[in-house]
Phi, psi and omega in degrees: 000322181294322179295317177297320177299316179294321179297312179297321178298315180297313181298312182296318179293320178300314179297324177294319177294324175297321177299318178296316180295320177295323177297315179297318178297317180296320177298315180295320180296317181293318178297317178297321178295318180294314178297321177297319178293320185284312186268321185258354182057031174222140180254166174276118185293132177094358181300314179298321180292319179293318180297319178303315184277328183292327180298320177294315178299318179300317181297312185281344172285327180273341184302316180298322180291319178298321179290320179299320179276359179056045182268348182225012184276335184213164176277113182298331181295326180272309187292320182290340179270351179265164182221160171066224186295323179297320179296316179296321179296315179296321176295320178297316180296315182295320178292321179297314179297318179297315180299312182298311182297316182291322176293319177298319179293322177298313180296325179289340179274347183297311183296312177297327179293314178296321178295320178296324175296316184295317185263000182054056186299136180230149171261121186259127176226100183067244178256008182262134178243114181254121180294137183268337184306316179300327180288324174295318180296318178299316180296316180296312179296316180298316179294318181294315179294325177293322176296318176297323178293322178290331177292345183304328182295330184273353181276123179297136179092343179277338179084159180279335178235138183289154175264121182294146179292323179204156179288120180257128180292142180260351181099353181255356179283148179251000000 
């Protein structure tokens, strides 16, 4: 069980780091496009189309890690103030809802992903053609891994709350 836990932790954390790198790349691309428009009166072709699709990819790459860390499954203001059986029930409900919603969303993405493969779907911006299929794959993979992460609460021995690998500073410590 520990090896499986480590594998999922590694995969989810890796995808989150890929999301961060994609965010940094998108930030640099947008800044370069703005400077190019302002100083050189030429833009980088395809920047708006790539930005439209990259934001979706960035979100779904980070989603499994957020779910694994249980950062968006429940309202901390409500759950953290409860105790005992009510707290366990609220955690169970939030994880159940997350699993159901994420699995339904994963299943709903299968048909559009296959369709994008079949027709080689592209987002056209001027003369730039950006393939859409990788973004569908990222969304499908992200939702499925997030559903598996939400299922973690129901696995005996995994615990209802994850144990952090290391203490990460939030910026509020003195």
